[in-house]
N, C-alpha and C positions, 0 to 999 in steps of 0.2 A: 503494499499500499504506501503511495507516495505521501511523503511527509508535507503537511501544510505548513508554509513559512508564514511568519508573523507579518501583520501589515505594519509598516512603519508609519509612525505619525504624520512624517511628512508626504508619503503616500496617500494616507487617507485625507490630510488637507486638499492635496491636489485633486484628488476624487470629489471632494465636496465642492471645491472651485468649478470644477467641470460641470456637475450637476446643477449648481447655481446658475451657470452660464445657459444651460438647458433650458431651465425654467424662463429665464430673460428671453431667450430665442422663440419659445413658445408663446410668452405674451406679447412680443413683439409682432409676430407673425398673426395673431388673433387681431390686432390693431389694423395690419395692414389689410387683411382679407375682409374685415368688416367695415370698409371704408365707406363713405356716403357716396362719393362717387361712383364707386361699383354698383351701389345701391340704386341710384339713380338710372344708370345704364341699364339695369335688369328690370326696372319697374316704371320708369318713368320716359318718355320719349314723344317726339312731335314729327309728322310727316304730312306734307300738302296742307297745312293749317289745322291739322287734327291733333289735339293733345291727349295722349293716353296715360292715364294714372292707372296702375293694377290693371283690371279688366273694363275701366270706363273710358269713354271716349268723349271728346269736347270739341266741338266744331268753334274754332275761337272766333272765326268771322261772324258768328251768330250773336256775339256779345257787344254791347255799345262800350264796355271797357272791361278793363281786367286789373284787379289790384292783388300785390301780393305782400302778405303779411309774415314775416319770420321771426320767430321769437325762441330764445334759448341759447345754449352752450355752442351749438351747431348753427346759429343762425345766420351767419355769413357763409358758411362752407355749404348749407342748403341751398340757399338764394344762388350761391355761384353755380352749384350744380343744376338747379332748375334752368337758369339762362343758357347754360352750355347745351342742355338736350334741347330746349326749344329754339337756340339760334335766332333768338328776335330779341327786340328790347323789351324789358319789363320794366315796372316801376312799384314802388310801396315803401313799406318800412321794416326796417331790421333792428332788433333790439337784442343784444348779445353782452355777457359780461367781460368779453374781451376784443381788444381792437384787432381788426385783421390787417395783413400785411397791405393790403389795399382794398379802395371801396368799389363797388359796383356803380356805374352811373345810374341815375334817376332812381336811387334809392336814399331813403332818408335814414341816417345811422342814429342809435342811441346806445350808450354804454351802461346798461342797466346793473344795477348790484347783484351781487351773489356772494354768499347764501342770504345777504340781506338787502331788501329794496334801497335805492337811492333816489335822489330828485330825477335823475335821468329816466329811472323805472317809473315815475308818475307822469313826466313829460310824454315818454312812450306810450302809455295808456291813454293819454289824453289825446294824441295825434292819431292814435289807432282808432279808437272810438269814434272819434270826429270823422274819420275818413270812412269808415264802416256805416255811419248812420246816413253816408252820402250816397250809398249803393242802391240799384233799383231793381226790379224783376229782370232787367237785361245784363245785370253785372255778373261779373265772375271773380269769386274772391278765392285766391289760392292761399292756404295757411300752411307754412312749413313750420313744424313743431318739434323741439327737442327738449331734452331733460335741462334742467335750470330755468326753464321759461316761467316758474312761477314768481321768482324774485326779480327778473329783468323787465316785467311788463306788470304794473300794478296799479290800483285805484282803489281806496277804500270806498265800501258800499254806503258807510256813515260818514258823512263830512265832518263829523266831530273827531274823527281818528286822524292824528298828525302823521308827517313822515317818521318821526320819532317814535309814536306810537306804534305804528306798522313796524319799525324796524324791532322794536323792543318786543312785539308779538311773534314775529319769524324768531327771532333768537330765542324766546321760550319754548317755541314748537321745536325747532332743531336740537336743542339741549334737553328735551323731554324724554327722550329714548324711545317715543312711540314710533310705529312703523311709518313710513313714508305716506302709505295710502290713508293713514289717519290723520297725519300732518295736512296733507293736502285736502282731506275733507274740511277741515276747519278753515284752511285758506280760501277756498272756494265760497264759503257762506260769508266771509267779510270782505268779499271783492266784487267788485263792479265789472271785472272782466273774466274772471274765472267762473267754472261751472256752467259753462254754455252759454255765457252772457255776451261773449263775443259773437257768436251765432245769432244770438237774439238781437243785438244792434245791427247786424247785417241783412236780416231778413228783409224782403224775401228773395234776396239774390242767390244765383247758385254758389254753393260752397262745396270746396273740398279740401280736406286736411290731409297732408302727406306727412306722415310721422316717423321720427326716429326715437325709439321709445328706450327710457330708463326706468320702466315700471313692469311689473309681471304682466305677462301677456293678457291674462284674464281682467286687467285692472286699467285699460288704456285711457279711462277717463279720468285717471290720477296723473296721466303726463303732463306737466305744465300746469297741473290743478284743472285740467280739461277745460281749456276757455271755448272751444267750438263744439264741445260733445255733450250730450244729455248726462245729467248728474245723476248717478245712482245712490248718492249719498242724502242724509236727510239733515234736517236741523237738530232733531232728537238724537241721531248719533253723534253731532258734533257736542251737545251737551254732555253726552255720557263719555267721548273720548277725553275730554277736557276734566271731567270729574275722575275717572279712571287713572288718569295719568298725572293728576294734583297740579293742572296747569294753572288754575284761576289765580294763584297767589302770585305766579311770576307775569301774568298780564297786566299791562299798562291799565290803567283805572277806566277809560272809555269802552275798552274791549271788554274787560271783567264785568261791566255794568251791563253790557249786550248779553254776556251768558247768566249772570244772576237773575237779570230780569226776563230772560227768554224772549229777546226781541229780534234774533235773527231771521233773516228773509229767506224763504225758500227758493232755490235755483230752479231753472227749466229741467224737466224730467222726460225721460223716454216716453214719444209719443206726442210731444209738444209740436205744435204747427210749425214753431221756429225752425225746426229741423228737418221739414219735409223736403226741402231741397239741398240737403248736405250729405256728403260721402265722406268716408274716413278709411285712408290706407295706412297702415303700419308697413314700411318698407326694409326696416332695419332694426334688430333687437338684441338683447344679450345672446340670444340662440345662437345667432351668426358667429359671435366672436367665440362661443363655446364649442361650435362645430369646426371650426377653425385651429382653434387650441386643440381640441383631441386629435385632429388629423395629424398637426405637427407633433406632438408627443408621440403617435403611433411611428410616425416616421423615424422617430429617434430610438425605438425599441421598445418602448413602454406599453404595458397592457392597460389600457384605458377605461376608465368608468366615468360616468357623469352624475353628480348628485346636488339637486338643486333643493333640498328638502330644508336647509338651513335659512333660507331666504325670510328676513326680518327678525331672524332670531338674536339673542344677545350673543355679542362675539364671542365670550368665553364657552357657553353653550354650544355654539356653532363649532368652534375649533375642537373641543371633547369629541364632538360626534364625527366631524370629518377625519380626525386623527384617527380614531377608533375604526372607521371603515377603511381607511387606507392600510392600516396594519393587518387587517383582515384580508384585503385584496393581496397584500405583499406576500402573504403565506404560500399562494399557490403558483406563483410567478417570480422569475428574477428580477424584473423591474415593474413597478406599478405607478399609474398615474389616475389622479383622482382631480377631476375638473367640477369646479362649483361656481355657478353665477348667482348674480342678485346681490343684494345688500345685507349686511348684520347690522345690528343696531349697538350704539355705546352710548349709555347714559353717563356723559361727561361730569366729573365731580373735580377735576383740576383745572389748571391753568397752562397747562404744558403746550407744545408744538406738535401737531402729529394730526392724525386722523382715524377712522375707523379701520382702515386697512393696515395701517402701521401698528394700531393697537392689537388687532387680530393677529398680525404677525408676530409681535413681539410675545404675545400670551403663547402662542405656538412654540417659540424658541424655548420658553420655560419648561415645556413638556415634551420637548425632542432632544434634550441634552444628551450628546453622547450617541444618539441614533443615526442611522443612515438615511436621513429624511431631510427633504428640502421643501419649503413652502414659501410660495410668493402671492401676494394680496395686492391688488392694485386697483385703481380706477380708471376707465378706458377713457376718461374725458381727461386724464393727465393730472388731476388735482386730487390731492387727499387732506381734507379738513383744513387746517390754517397753516400748512406747509407748502414748501415748493416741489414737495415729492407727489408723484402719483401712488406710491405705496412702499413696500419694502420685501425684501427677500431674507429669508432665516434658513438655518440648518441645524444639525448638531452640535457644529462647532461656534455657533453665535455665543452663547453663554459665557463659555471660556475666552474666546476671543475680547467680549466686552469687557470682562473682569480683568483681563491682561491689561487693558488700557484703563483701570480703576473706573469703570462705569459699572453701575449696579442696575441691571434689567429689572427686576422686582421693583425698585425705586421708582424707575422709570414708568413702569408699567401703572402703578398705583397713583403716579402724578398726571397720567395721560401725556408723557413727555417723551414719546418714543422716537420723534426725528432726530433730535441731537444725537441719540445713541446710533442710530442706524447711520446717520451722517458721519460720524467718526469712523464707523467701522467700513464705509464705502458701500454698504448694502441697501440704499436707496434706490428705488425705481423711478428714473427721471425721464419723462418724455416731454414735458411742456405742455401747455395746454394743446390737446389734439383736434379741436373743432369739431368733436364727436362726444357722444354721450350715451353708453350703452351699459350702464350700471357698472358693477364691480366683477373681476375675475379672480378666482383663487385657483392656483395650480400647486398640487401637492404631489411631491415625487419620493417614491422610497427605492432603494436600490441596493 
């Protein structure tokens, strides 16, 4: 029987570095394959004056005017892709939290705030609502909607709510630990542009929404808080969400009064006449990124499974589940990969720098110390919380490497301050804003 030679620490470190690089390559491949340009090429086109969106056809010559409203982190990228596909001059409004390298002609640009609305968010909403209310039966309104749209276009439905109140409310919602669908339910009922109210303003125009989704596929009306879609949430649910998540004390006074006195106004619902001439086409979602990641990992020799069961779960609970499943998968193969999409939740109690992806990754690092496992967690928008990273990557050597630099992973975890630790280790995932937003992607590798 051949004698098994011991693995030297340097060899193990080298292997860990190589697998970390595989994880990075898988993530970057997923970003490239799930690009907005490719999605528009597949699902949107124009020939002989006819616009195709999914399975719908629109004779552009039959409309007196065409208005484009693009909002979210992919605001400019989607408008650019639509212009490329149509090959004609379009006009409208774009509100995004990032400045593009260049601006499209005939579009009015706003740099809305994210994750909190700013003065530009209010100006964008005012401009959009004014334009929508000028549309007629012979108008076509094309909405380009992506994640991050909730904050970049906003107008309180109650004029007593100031921008400061609005920002305070968003802050309370973001830090509540509630799932994004519940957060957006409340945003809808506080807003004059969300929960179908843009469609209401544009009725009776022909309206079509082209969507790049950062929400679960069965909750599309949560995307950017559903400005053009029938709202499936209710004021009663909002009152319950605020109560269960103990939000009331954190709300500014004017908002708290609306909840305590139960004065929220109901949003347009499915079947409402304002949606009689509205169509909705999701052309890109987290599933696209997952499929691309799985294919790349398989090409690298990993047995791949996908697990989306942790969506909207607490980050620690989600990590424990995924690591348990990865270890089980690893028992039957030489190299195992688990892909997980969606977003985990973090109830922030500290004032550190980082985001949910880095918090998830650091927690994983404390659970896999010494194991041949690598975990990458990052946002497809290129932004994680209040840091400059999209996320981070860890493995069985992370804790020891951190301690060798006199960094304390447990302390960083408790302070929600993961970014400085990962930055020192060189284990952040940095892409810069991607102009896309398809939720988060987690890649777990066992080798």
